[in-house]
C-alpha positions in Angstrom: -83.0 -69.4 14.3 -84.7 -66.3 11.9 -84.4 -62.9 12.5 -86.1 -59.7 12.0 -84.8 -57.9 9.3 -85.2 -54.5 8.7 -88.2 -52.8 7.1 -88.7 -54.6 3.9 -90.3 -52.6 1.3 -92.7 -54.4 -0.6 -92.3 -53.9 -4.4 -93.9 -55.8 -7.2 -90.9 -58.4 -7.5 -90.9 -58.7 -3.4 -94.9 -59.5 -3.7 -94.0 -62.4 -6.5 -91.6 -64.0 -4.3 -93.6 -64.1 -1.6 -97.0 -65.4 -3.4 -94.8 -68.0 -5.4 -93.3 -69.0 -1.8 -90.1 -68.5 -2.8 -89.9 -65.8 0.1 -90.9 -66.4 4.0 -91.5 -63.4 6.1 -92.1 -63.8 9.9 -95.2 -62.3 11.8 -94.5 -59.0 13.0 -91.6 -58.4 10.5 -91.9 -54.4 9.7 -92.9 -53.9 5.9 -93.8 -50.9 4.0 -95.6 -50.9 0.4 -93.8 -48.9 -2.4 -97.2 -46.7 -3.2 -96.9 -45.3 0.7 -96.3 -41.8 1.2 -92.8 -41.9 2.3 -93.3 -40.4 6.0 -96.1 -43.4 6.7 -95.4 -45.6 9.6 -94.3 -48.9 8.4 -97.0 -52.1 9.0 -96.8 -55.5 10.6 -96.6 -58.3 8.3 -99.1 -61.2 9.7 -98.9 -63.4 7.1 -99.4 -64.5 3.3 -102.0 -67.4 1.7 -103.9 -68.1 -1.5 -107.5 -68.7 -1.2 -109.1 -70.5 -4.4 -106.2 -69.1 -6.6 -106.2 -65.7 -5.2 -103.4 -64.1 -3.3 -104.3 -62.5 -0.1 -101.2 -60.3 1.9 -102.1 -59.2 5.8 -101.0 -56.4 7.1 -101.8 -54.8 10.0 -101.7 -50.6 8.9 -101.4 -47.9 11.4 -101.9 -47.2 15.3 -102.3 -50.9 16.6 -101.7 -52.7 20.4 -99.8 -56.0 20.0 -103.0 -57.6 21.4 -104.3 -56.9 17.9 -101.3 -57.8 16.2 -101.8 -61.3 18.2 -105.3 -61.4 17.1 -104.7 -61.5 13.1 -101.7 -64.1 13.7 -104.4 -66.3 15.6 -107.1 -65.6 13.2 -105.0 -66.1 10.0 -103.6 -69.3 11.4 -107.3 -70.5 12.5 -108.5 -69.6 8.7 -105.4 -71.5 7.2 -106.4 -74.1 9.1 -109.9 -74.2 8.2 -110.0 -73.7 4.9 -106.5 -75.2 4.1 -106.7 -77.9 6.8 -102.9 -77.5 7.0 -100.3 -75.5 10.1 -99.4 -72.7 9.4 -95.7 -73.0 9.0 
């Protein structure tokens, strides 16, 4: 069983681990980007995907509702299933 970790700082090294598949974060995991102001609220991780060789990091920033977050997760999964013909891990 997976469990959430404290807020993950998305550094260039963490980004590379996500891109290579060496690190998997659960949707909903709290993340913060290293270039964000220190007092900014964390973002929620939605997912990571490669599309036509370009890496995309899906996160939800700022004030949002649980419904908005769930919609993003559903949209990401639909996008992966449509373009990559595989299911989300």
